[in-house]
Backbone as XML, in Angstrom:
<?xml version="1.0"?>
<chain id="A" units="angstrom">
  <residue number="1" name="MET">
    <atom name="N" x="24.768" y="-6.109" z="-4.473"/>
    <atom name="CA" x="23.565" y="-6.683" z="-3.903"/>
    <atom name="C" x="23.902" y="-7.871" z="-3.007"/>
  </residue>
  <residue number="2" name="CYS">
    <atom name="N" x="24.885" y="-8.687" z="-3.380"/>
    <atom name="CA" x="25.266" y="-9.833" z="-2.546"/>
    <atom name="C" x="25.757" y="-9.377" z="-1.180"/>
  </residue>
  <residue number="3" name="THR">
    <atom name="N" x="26.546" y="-8.298" z="-1.157"/>
    <atom name="CA" x="27.052" y="-7.785" z="0.111"/>
    <atom name="C" x="25.895" y="-7.359" z="0.999"/>
  </residue>
  <residue number="4" name="MET">
    <atom name="N" x="24.897" y="-6.714" z="0.432"/>
    <atom name="CA" x="23.764" y="-6.236" z="1.227"/>
    <atom name="C" x="22.944" y="-7.399" z="1.765"/>
  </residue>
  <residue number="5" name="ARG">
    <atom name="N" x="22.761" y="-8.442" z="0.975"/>
    <atom name="CA" x="21.935" y="-9.576" z="1.406"/>
    <atom name="C" x="22.645" y="-10.420" z="2.465"/>
  </residue>
  <residue number="6" name="ASN">
    <atom name="N" x="23.957" y="-10.540" z="2.363"/>
    <atom name="CA" x="24.698" y="-11.423" z="3.261"/>
    <atom name="C" x="25.238" y="-10.708" z="4.495"/>
  </residue>
  <residue number="7" name="PHE">
    <atom name="N" x="25.872" y="-9.571" z="4.311"/>
    <atom name="CA" x="26.476" y="-8.892" z="5.453"/>
    <atom name="C" x="26.642" y="-7.412" z="5.153"/>
  </residue>
  <residue number="8" name="PRO">
    <atom name="N" x="25.600" y="-6.621" z="5.364"/>
    <atom name="CA" x="25.699" y="-5.182" z="5.075"/>
    <atom name="C" x="26.472" y="-4.452" z="6.182"/>
  </residue>
  <residue number="9" name="ASN">
    <atom name="N" x="27.812" y="-4.374" z="6.057"/>
    <atom name="CA" x="28.613" y="-3.814" z="7.137"/>
    <atom name="C" x="28.920" y="-2.326" z="6.981"/>
  </residue>
  <residue number="10" name="LEU">
    <atom name="N" x="28.803" y="-1.769" z="5.816"/>
    <atom name="CA" x="29.001" y="-0.330" z="5.639"/>
    <atom name="C" x="27.662" y="0.383" z="5.758"/>
  </residue>
  <residue number="11" name="ILE">
    <atom name="N" x="27.712" y="1.648" z="6.168"/>
    <atom name="CA" x="26.477" y="2.407" z="6.348"/>
    <atom name="C" x="25.683" y="2.487" z="5.044"/>
  </residue>
  <residue number="12" name="GLU">
    <atom name="N" x="26.383" y="2.602" z="3.918"/>
    <atom name="CA" x="25.684" y="2.649" z="2.618"/>
    <atom name="C" x="24.942" y="1.343" z="2.352"/>
  </residue>
  <residue number="13" name="HIS">
    <atom name="N" x="25.557" y="0.217" z="2.735"/>
    <atom name="CA" x="24.904" y="-1.086" z="2.554"/>
    <atom name="C" x="23.658" y="-1.172" z="3.423"/>
  </residue>
  <residue number="14" name="CYS">
    <atom name="N" x="23.773" y="-0.719" z="4.667"/>
    <atom name="CA" x="22.642" y="-0.775" z="5.598"/>
    <atom name="C" x="21.482" y="0.095" z="5.119"/>
  </residue>
  <residue number="15" name="ILE">
    <atom name="N" x="21.800" y="1.272" z="4.619"/>
    <atom name="CA" x="20.754" y="2.170" z="4.105"/>
    <atom name="C" x="20.068" y="1.541" z="2.901"/>
  </residue>
  <residue number="16" name="GLU">
    <atom name="N" x="20.848" y="1.002" z="1.987"/>
    <atom name="CA" x="20.275" y="0.384" z="0.787"/>
    <atom name="C" x="19.458" y="-0.855" z="1.148"/>
  </residue>
  <residue number="17" name="TRP">
    <atom name="N" x="19.940" y="-1.637" z="2.109"/>
    <atom name="CA" x="19.203" y="-2.813" z="2.564"/>
    <atom name="C" x="17.857" y="-2.391" z="3.166"/>
  </residue>
  <residue number="18" name="GLY">
    <atom name="N" x="17.874" y="-1.341" z="3.981"/>
    <atom name="CA" x="16.646" y="-0.837" z="4.588"/>
    <atom name="C" x="15.656" y="-0.339" z="3.552"/>
  </residue>
  <residue number="19" name="ARG">
    <atom name="N" x="16.156" y="0.385" z="2.567"/>
    <atom name="CA" x="15.282" y="0.888" z="1.495"/>
    <atom name="C" x="14.670" y="-0.265" z="0.714"/>
  </residue>
  <residue number="20" name="ASP">
    <atom name="N" x="15.493" y="-1.275" z="0.407"/>
    <atom name="CA" x="15.008" y="-2.434" z="-0.333"/>
    <atom name="C" x="13.957" y="-3.188" z="0.474"/>
  </residue>
  <residue number="21" name="SER">
    <atom name="N" x="14.207" y="-3.377" z="1.763"/>
    <atom name="CA" x="13.252" y="-4.081" z="2.626"/>
    <atom name="C" x="11.938" y="-3.310" z="2.732"/>
  </residue>
  <residue number="22" name="PHE">
    <atom name="N" x="12.018" y="-1.997" z="2.914"/>
    <atom name="CA" x="10.816" y="-1.166" z="3.000"/>
    <atom name="C" x="10.001" y="-1.263" z="1.717"/>
  </residue>
  <residue number="23" name="ASN">
    <atom name="N" x="10.674" y="-1.108" z="0.572"/>
    <atom name="CA" x="9.960" y="-1.181" z="-0.711"/>
    <atom name="C" x="9.317" y="-2.540" z="-0.920"/>
  </residue>
  <residue number="24" name="THR">
    <atom name="N" x="10.011" y="-3.596" z="-0.556"/>
    <atom name="CA" x="9.451" y="-4.934" z="-0.718"/>
    <atom name="C" x="8.204" y="-5.105" z="0.131"/>
  </residue>
  <residue number="25" name="LEU">
    <atom name="N" x="8.265" y="-4.678" z="1.389"/>
    <atom name="CA" x="7.138" y="-4.880" z="2.302"/>
    <atom name="C" x="5.966" y="-3.947" z="2.060"/>
  </residue>
  <residue number="26" name="PHE">
    <atom name="N" x="6.244" y="-2.668" z="1.827"/>
    <atom name="CA" x="5.171" y="-1.679" z="1.843"/>
    <atom name="C" x="4.805" y="-1.102" z="0.474"/>
  </residue>
  <residue number="27" name="VAL">
    <atom name="N" x="5.623" y="-1.325" z="-0.524"/>
    <atom name="CA" x="5.309" y="-0.784" z="-1.855"/>
    <atom name="C" x="5.020" y="-1.923" z="-2.827"/>
  </residue>
  <residue number="28" name="ASN">
    <atom name="N" x="5.982" y="-2.821" z="-3.002"/>
    <atom name="CA" x="5.836" y="-3.880" z="-4.004"/>
    <atom name="C" x="4.679" y="-4.827" z="-3.685"/>
  </residue>
  <residue number="29" name="ARG">
    <atom name="N" x="4.602" y="-5.309" z="-2.447"/>
    <atom name="CA" x="3.540" y="-6.253" z="-2.096"/>
    <atom name="C" x="2.165" y="-5.603" z="-2.144"/>
  </residue>
  <residue number="30" name="THR">
    <atom name="N" x="2.080" y="-4.346" z="-1.755"/>
    <atom name="CA" x="0.807" y="-3.642" z="-1.839"/>
    <atom name="C" x="0.381" y="-3.475" z="-3.292"/>
  </residue>
  <residue number="31" name="GLN">
    <atom name="N" x="1.330" y="-3.109" z="-4.143"/>
    <atom name="CA" x="1.016" y="-2.957" z="-5.566"/>
    <atom name="C" x="0.646" y="-4.300" z="-6.187"/>
  </residue>
  <residue number="32" name="ASP">
    <atom name="N" x="1.353" y="-5.366" z="-5.792"/>
    <atom name="CA" x="1.008" y="-6.708" z="-6.275"/>
    <atom name="C" x="-0.427" y="-7.062" z="-5.900"/>
  </residue>
  <residue number="33" name="THR">
    <atom name="N" x="-0.808" y="-6.748" z="-4.674"/>
    <atom name="CA" x="-2.161" y="-7.057" z="-4.214"/>
    <atom name="C" x="-3.202" y="-6.271" z="-5.000"/>
  </residue>
  <residue number="34" name="LEU">
    <atom name="N" x="-2.938" y="-4.995" z="-5.229"/>
    <atom name="CA" x="-3.867" y="-4.184" z="-6.022"/>
    <atom name="C" x="-3.986" y="-4.720" z="-7.448"/>
  </residue>
  <residue number="35" name="ASN">
    <atom name="N" x="-2.865" y="-5.110" z="-8.039"/>
    <atom name="CA" x="-2.886" y="-5.687" z="-9.389"/>
    <atom name="C" x="-3.657" y="-6.998" z="-9.416"/>
  </residue>
  <residue number="36" name="PHE">
    <atom name="N" x="-3.464" y="-7.824" z="-8.381"/>
    <atom name="CA" x="-4.177" y="-9.100" z="-8.305"/>
    <atom name="C" x="-5.679" y="-8.883" z="-8.196"/>
  </residue>
  <residue number="37" name="ILE">
    <atom name="N" x="-6.084" y="-7.944" z="-7.358"/>
    <atom name="CA" x="-7.513" y="-7.668" z="-7.172"/>
    <atom name="C" x="-8.127" y="-7.118" z="-8.460"/>
  </residue>
  <residue number="38" name="ALA">
    <atom name="N" x="-7.388" y="-6.254" z="-9.157"/>
    <atom name="CA" x="-7.906" y="-5.636" z="-10.383"/>
    <atom name="C" x="-8.055" y="-6.648" z="-11.520"/>
  </residue>
  <residue number="39" name="ASN">
    <atom name="N" x="-7.068" y="-7.530" z="-11.671"/>
    <atom name="CA" x="-7.102" y="-8.485" z="-12.777"/>
    <atom name="C" x="-6.286" y="-9.727" z="-12.403"/>
  </residue>
  <residue number="40" name="PRO">
    <atom name="N" x="-6.904" y="-10.697" z="-11.727"/>
    <atom name="CA" x="-6.163" y="-11.873" z="-11.254"/>
    <atom name="C" x="-5.521" y="-12.687" z="-12.372"/>
  </residue>
  <residue number="41" name="ASP">
    <atom name="N" x="-6.212" y="-12.854" z="-13.493"/>
    <atom name="CA" x="-5.657" y="-13.664" z="-14.588"/>
    <atom name="C" x="-4.392" y="-13.034" z="-15.163"/>
  </residue>
  <residue number="42" name="GLN">
    <atom name="N" x="-4.423" y="-11.745" z="-15.392"/>
    <atom name="CA" x="-3.246" y="-11.057" z="-15.929"/>
    <atom name="C" x="-2.097" y="-11.086" z="-14.913"/>
  </residue>
  <residue number="43" name="PHE">
    <atom name="N" x="-2.407" y="-10.885" z="-13.633"/>
    <atom name="CA" x="-1.382" y="-10.916" z="-12.598"/>
    <atom name="C" x="-0.698" y="-12.280" z="-12.568"/>
  </residue>
  <residue number="44" name="LEU">
    <atom name="N" x="-1.485" y="-13.357" z="-12.604"/>
    <atom name="CA" x="-0.913" y="-14.703" z="-12.570"/>
    <atom name="C" x="-0.094" y="-14.999" z="-13.821"/>
  </residue>
  <residue number="45" name="ALA">
    <atom name="N" x="-0.550" y="-14.521" z="-14.965"/>
    <atom name="CA" x="0.211" y="-14.726" z="-16.203"/>
    <atom name="C" x="1.559" y="-14.013" z="-16.138"/>
  </residue>
  <residue number="46" name="GLU">
    <atom name="N" x="1.570" y="-12.785" z="-15.654"/>
    <atom name="CA" x="2.825" y="-12.038" z="-15.504"/>
    <atom name="C" x="3.735" y="-12.710" z="-14.483"/>
  </residue>
  <residue number="47" name="LEU">
    <atom name="N" x="3.150" y="-13.213" z="-13.427"/>
    <atom name="CA" x="3.917" y="-13.873" z="-12.384"/>
    <atom name="C" x="4.590" y="-15.127" z="-12.935"/>
  </residue>
  <residue number="48" name="ARG">
    <atom name="N" x="3.855" y="-15.912" z="-13.705"/>
    <atom name="CA" x="4.427" y="-17.122" z="-14.318"/>
    <atom name="C" x="5.565" y="-16.782" z="-15.269"/>
  </residue>
  <residue number="49" name="LYS">
    <atom name="N" x="5.389" y="-15.684" z="-15.986"/>
    <atom name="CA" x="6.372" y="-15.305" z="-16.999"/>
    <atom name="C" x="7.656" y="-14.747" z="-16.380"/>
  </residue>
  <residue number="50" name="ASN">
    <atom name="N" x="7.541" y="-14.007" z="-15.268"/>
    <atom name="CA" x="8.678" y="-13.255" z="-14.746"/>
    <atom name="C" x="9.287" y="-13.773" z="-13.451"/>
  </residue>
  <residue number="51" name="THR">
    <atom name="N" x="8.760" y="-14.848" z="-12.872"/>
    <atom name="CA" x="9.208" y="-15.274" z="-11.555"/>
    <atom name="C" x="9.411" y="-16.786" z="-11.517"/>
  </residue>
  <residue number="52" name="THR">
    <atom name="N" x="10.350" y="-17.222" z="-10.665"/>
    <atom name="CA" x="10.540" y="-18.657" z="-10.452"/>
    <atom name="C" x="9.360" y="-19.218" z="-9.666"/>
  </residue>
  <residue number="53" name="SER">
    <atom name="N" x="9.251" y="-20.527" z="-9.616"/>
    <atom name="CA" x="8.142" y="-21.168" z="-8.908"/>
    <atom name="C" x="8.135" y="-20.809" z="-7.430"/>
  </residue>
  <residue number="54" name="SER">
    <atom name="N" x="9.301" y="-20.876" z="-6.789"/>
    <atom name="CA" x="9.352" y="-20.568" z="-5.354"/>
    <atom name="C" x="9.090" y="-19.083" z="-5.113"/>
  </residue>
  <residue number="55" name="GLY">
    <atom name="N" x="9.570" y="-18.225" z="-6.002"/>
    <atom name="CA" x="9.308" y="-16.793" z="-5.883"/>
    <atom name="C" x="7.838" y="-16.479" z="-6.082"/>
  </residue>
  <residue number="56" name="ALA">
    <atom name="N" x="7.213" y="-17.166" z="-7.030"/>
    <atom name="CA" x="5.794" y="-16.953" z="-7.292"/>
    <atom name="C" x="4.956" y="-17.405" z="-6.093"/>
  </residue>
  <residue number="57" name="LEU">
    <atom name="N" x="5.323" y="-18.543" z="-5.511"/>
    <atom name="CA" x="4.594" y="-19.029" z="-4.342"/>
    <atom name="C" x="4.707" y="-18.049" z="-3.185"/>
  </residue>
  <residue number="58" name="SER">
    <atom name="N" x="5.910" y="-17.556" z="-2.952"/>
    <atom name="CA" x="6.130" y="-16.588" z="-1.877"/>
    <atom name="C" x="5.318" y="-15.317" z="-2.113"/>
  </residue>
  <residue number="59" name="GLN">
    <atom name="N" x="5.334" y="-14.832" z="-3.332"/>
    <atom name="CA" x="4.598" y="-13.614" z="-3.677"/>
    <atom name="C" x="3.093" y="-13.821" z="-3.522"/>
  </residue>
  <residue number="60" name="LEU">
    <atom name="N" x="2.588" y="-14.964" z="-3.949"/>
    <atom name="CA" x="1.158" y="-15.245" z="-3.814"/>
    <atom name="C" x="0.747" y="-15.380" z="-2.351"/>
  </residue>
  <residue number="61" name="MET">
    <atom name="N" x="1.615" y="-15.945" z="-1.526"/>
    <atom name="CA" x="1.309" y="-16.058" z="-0.098"/>
    <atom name="C" x="1.228" y="-14.678" z="0.540"/>
  </residue>
  <residue number="62" name="GLU">
    <atom name="N" x="2.126" y="-13.778" z="0.147"/>
    <atom name="CA" x="2.083" y="-12.412" z="0.665"/>
    <atom name="C" x="0.809" y="-11.688" z="0.220"/>
  </residue>
  <residue number="63" name="VAL">
    <atom name="N" x="0.438" y="-11.872" z="-1.037"/>
    <atom name="CA" x="-0.793" y="-11.267" z="-1.549"/>
    <atom name="C" x="-1.994" y="-11.809" z="-0.778"/>
  </residue>
  <residue number="64" name="ALA">
    <atom name="N" x="-2.018" y="-13.127" z="-0.535"/>
    <atom name="CA" x="-3.118" y="-13.736" z="0.213"/>
    <atom name="C" x="-3.185" y="-13.175" z="1.626"/>
  </residue>
  <residue number="65" name="ASN">
    <atom name="N" x="-2.046" y="-12.966" z="2.258"/>
    <atom name="CA" x="-2.027" y="-12.388" z="3.604"/>
    <atom name="C" x="-2.627" y="-10.991" z="3.616"/>
  </residue>
  <residue number="66" name="ILE">
    <atom name="N" x="-2.268" y="-10.182" z="2.630"/>
    <atom name="CA" x="-2.782" y="-8.814" z="2.574"/>
    <atom name="C" x="-4.281" y="-8.811" z="2.286"/>
  </residue>
  <residue number="67" name="VAL">
    <atom name="N" x="-4.731" y="-9.671" z="1.392"/>
    <atom name="CA" x="-6.170" y="-9.762" z="1.089"/>
    <atom name="C" x="-6.925" y="-10.198" z="2.340"/>
  </residue>
  <residue number="68" name="GLU">
    <atom name="N" x="-6.377" y="-11.151" z="3.087"/>
    <atom name="CA" x="-7.030" y="-11.603" z="4.318"/>
    <atom name="C" x="-7.097" y="-10.475" z="5.349"/>
  </residue>
  <residue number="69" name="LEU">
    <atom name="N" x="-6.006" y="-9.719" z="5.475"/>
    <atom name="CA" x="-6.017" y="-8.590" z="6.406"/>
    <atom name="C" x="-7.088" y="-7.582" z="6.031"/>
  </residue>
  <residue number="70" name="LYS">
    <atom name="N" x="-7.215" y="-7.321" z="4.723"/>
    <atom name="CA" x="-8.221" y="-6.362" z="4.268"/>
    <atom name="C" x="-9.629" y="-6.876" z="4.542"/>
  </residue>
  <residue number="71" name="SER">
    <atom name="N" x="-9.842" y="-8.159" z="4.348"/>
    <atom name="CA" x="-11.190" y="-8.695" z="4.526"/>
    <atom name="C" x="-11.608" y="-8.736" z="5.991"/>
  </residue>
  <residue number="72" name="THR">
    <atom name="N" x="-10.669" y="-8.980" z="6.895"/>
    <atom name="CA" x="-11.017" y="-9.035" z="8.313"/>
    <atom name="C" x="-10.974" y="-7.662" z="8.955"/>
  </residue>
  <residue number="73" name="ALA">
    <atom name="N" x="-10.140" y="-6.772" z="8.420"/>
    <atom name="CA" x="-9.967" y="-5.420" z="8.963"/>
    <atom name="C" x="-9.662" y="-5.470" z="10.458"/>
  </residue>
  <residue number="74" name="ASN">
    <atom name="N" x="-8.815" y="-6.416" z="10.839"/>
    <atom name="CA" x="-8.453" y="-6.610" z="12.232"/>
    <atom name="C" x="-7.109" y="-5.941" z="12.505"/>
  </residue>
  <residue number="75" name="TYR">
    <atom name="N" x="-7.118" y="-4.922" z="13.332"/>
    <atom name="CA" x="-5.902" y="-4.162" z="13.636"/>
    <atom name="C" x="-4.853" y="-5.048" z="14.315"/>
  </residue>
  <residue number="76" name="GLN">
    <atom name="N" x="-5.274" y="-5.921" z="15.203"/>
    <atom name="CA" x="-4.334" y="-6.799" z="15.916"/>
    <atom name="C" x="-3.602" y="-7.713" z="14.943"/>
  </residue>
  <residue number="77" name="GLN">
    <atom name="N" x="-4.280" y="-8.251" z="13.947"/>
    <atom name="CA" x="-3.645" y="-9.098" z="12.935"/>
    <atom name="C" x="-2.643" y="-8.295" z="12.125"/>
  </residue>
  <residue number="78" name="CYS">
    <atom name="N" x="-2.988" y="-7.083" z="11.803"/>
    <atom name="CA" x="-2.117" y="-6.233" z="11.004"/>
    <atom name="C" x="-0.818" y="-5.954" z="11.732"/>
  </residue>
  <residue number="79" name="VAL">
    <atom name="N" x="-0.907" y="-5.665" z="13.024"/>
    <atom name="CA" x="0.292" y="-5.389" z="13.807"/>
    <atom name="C" x="1.081" y="-6.649" z="13.946"/>
  </residue>
</chain>
C-alpha cells in the first residue's frame, strides 16, 4: 500500500491505485452519504469509533459536499 500511495511505478500498482481511488470516490463516499441520511446518529457514532479526528473531518466534509450536490441538483457543480 505504501508503494501505491507514494510512487506506483509498476502497472499492477497503477491498476490497484486506480481501483482504490475509484472506490473511495464513487462507492465508499456514496455509501457513507446514504448511511448518514438514513441514520445520522449511528453514522457519527461509528465514525468516532473507527476513524481518527482528521479522517472523520475529511469524511464528513465529503458527505456534506454530496448532500449539497443532491439538494441543489446542479449539473455544473457536480462536474
